[in-house]
N, C-alpha and C positions, 0 to 999 in steps of 0.2 A: 043691399043684400051681401051677406058675408060669404067669402070664398071658402070652401071646404078643403082643408089640407088633408090628404090621404095619409093614413098611418102606414108604418112599415109592413104591417101585416096584411095591408090591403094591396100591396105591390105584388103583381104577378109576373110570371115569366114573360108575358106579352109586353109588359111595361119595359123590361129590360131589353127585349128585342127592338122595341121601338126606339128607345134611347140609343142603342147602338147603330141603328139605322140613321138617326139624326146626326150623330156625332162620329160616324165612321171615318170620315176624312181626317178629323184630328187624331183618332186612335192609330189610323194607319200611318200618319205622318210621324207620330211619335215613335211608334215601332220602327220605322225605317231610320229615323234619327238615331235611335239608340243602337240599332244594328250597325249602322255606318260608323258610328263613333267606335264601337266594339271592334269592328273589322280594321279600322285605321290604327287603333291602339295595337291590336294584335300584330299587325305587319310592321308597325314601327318599333315595338318593343323587342329586345333581344331574348331569345330563350335561355333559360338557366338549366345547366346540366349539372348533375350531382353524382359524386363518386365517394364511396366510403371505404374505409379500412379500419382494422383492429389491431392493437398491440397488446400482448400479454407481457406484463412486468413481472420479471422472475426474481429480481432482487436488485439491491443497491450495489454501487460500485465499491471496490476494495478500498478500506481505510488504511493508509500507510504512514507510519511515524517515521520521520528521518531526523529527529532532533535528539541529541544525546547519544550515549553509548548503548551497548547491548546487542543482542542479535536482532538484526532488522527483519529476518524472515518471520520471527516470532511475532513481530508487530503487524503482521498482515491479517486483518480481521475479516472473516467471512461475512457475507450479507446475513443479516439477522432479521430484518423486517422490510416491508414495502412501504414506501411513501408515494402514492399516486399523485398527490399535489405537486410534489417536487418534479416527478417525471413529466407531468403536464407543462409545468413552467419551462422545463428544459426543451420540451418539444415545441413550444411556441416561441422559444427564444430566437433572437435575431441571427445568430451563427447557423443554427439548424435550418431555418427557413431559408437563409440565403443559399446554403449548400443545396438544399432541396430543389430550389428554383433553378439554380445552375445545372444540377444533374439532370433534371426532368426537362431542361430546355424550354422553360416556360418564362415569360417576362414577369418580373416582380410586380405584385399587386393585381395579377389577373385571375387569382384564385382567392375566394373567401373561404378561410379556414375556420372550422369549429371543433374544438377538442374538449372532450368531457369524459368523466368516468362512467363506465357502464354499471349502473346500480351500485351495489357494494362489493363489486368484485376487483380483481387485479388486472382488468382489461380496460384499456383506453380506446374510446371510440372516436374515430377521425371522420369528419365530413367536409369535403372539398367542393364548393359551388363555383362554377364559371359559366361564362356565356359561350366558351369553346369547350365542346365535349372532350376533345384530345387533351387540353389543358388540365381539365379536372381529372381525367383518368390517369394521366402520367404523374401528376403531382400526388394524388392519393396513393399511387403505387410506389412512388419514390420516397416519400417521407418516412415511413416506417424503417426502411433500409438505411436512410440517412441518420436517422435516430440512433439505430443500433451501431453504426460505424462510429458516431460521435461518442457514445458511451465507451465502446471498445477501445477507442483511441485514447480516451481519458485514462482508462485503466492501464493501457500499455504504457502511457506516459508516466503515470505514477510508478509502475513497476521499474521502468527504465531509470526513472529518478532514484528509486531505493538501490537498484543495481549500481548505478554510477557512484552513489554515496558509499556503498559497500566496497566497491573497488577502490575508491579513494582511501577508505580506512585501511584496506588491505595493503595498498601502497605505502601508506604511513608506517604500519606495522612491519612491513618488509624492510623499509628504511632504517627503522629503530633496530631490528635484528642485525642488519648488516653493520650498523655503527658498533653495536655491542660485540659482534664477532671480531670486527677491527681492533677494538680496544682490547679484547681478550688475547688476540695474537700478539699485540704489542706488549701486553703485560707478560706473556709467556716468554717472548724473547728477552725481555729485560731481566726476568727472574729465573730464566732457564727452566722453567716449569711448563711442560706441554701437556701434562695430564694430571689432573687434580687427584684422581684415584691412585695413579702411580705415585704421585708425590706423597699422598697419605700413607700408602703402603711403605714407601721408602723411610718415612719419618719414624713410622711404627717399628720398622726392622731396626733403625738406628737406635731407637730408645731401648728396644729389647737387648740389642748387643750392649749398649752402655750399662743397662741394668745387670747383665751377666758379668761384664768386666768388673763392675762395682762390687758385686757379690764375691767374685774371685779375690779381688784386693783385700776386702774385708776378711775373707777366709784366711788368706796368707797372713794378714796382720794378726789375726787370732792365733794362728799356729806360731808366729814369730813371738807374740807375747807370752805364749805358752812356754817356748823353749827358752825365752829370756828369764821367766820366772823360775824354770828348772835350774838354770845356770847360776842364778843369783842364790838359790838354796844350796847348790853344790859349793859356789864360792864362800858362802857364809860358814859352811861346815868344814871347810879346809883350814888347816892351821896356818899361822902367819908366816912361819919359816918356809913352808911348802909354798905358800903364795908368792913369797919373795924369790924363791928359786925359779918358780914358774914364770915370774915376771922378767927374770933377768937371764933366762935360758935361751934367748932368741939369738942364734949365732950370727945374725946380720948386724947386731948392735956392737 
């Protein structure tokens, strides 16, 4: 005689109740075991606390060129664009994190840090996870300020470098000016010229005086030539006897 196997449609609620009664020991034991394991794991595992912070990136640091001549202040370039990826890398850098741990008084490695860009904005989202609630809170609160001080310090350092370079160039130019002034004073003492303008005016005056004297001499020469020509005419028109008497009439001879 074949045993009839009941179909799933023939199983009723009573069958389920009967099965539960027959196997309630196994079910209760399984439930208690799972509950006990969950309780043990919960008590043994450390809780994870999360603190968050956000940073608005306003711009890049100043770019300063200190190579070559020219006006250094004109080489200061204002921030023209944002680079969130670069800021995130700086934020996760060893220097910034080390300083943040020290400032927050948190042992290194006690906080799990996650830094990401918030959507397509200029905002950086910071998430700090730790088993210690104070560690997470202090680190998340300290990291943005540490990041700001780091960027500001770099900008100040760049400005200080440019300022020192400008001061050095100013010192060099002052030294050259002092040397030029010393050489000029030496040249003046040797040439007895203490003012280029006065010397130029003196030379112009001397030239004008020389031109006037030359014109006077030329005028006197012209007058003398005229008188000589007149005397020659008179001499030519005088008879020879009269010329002889005139020539020998000098009482001192």
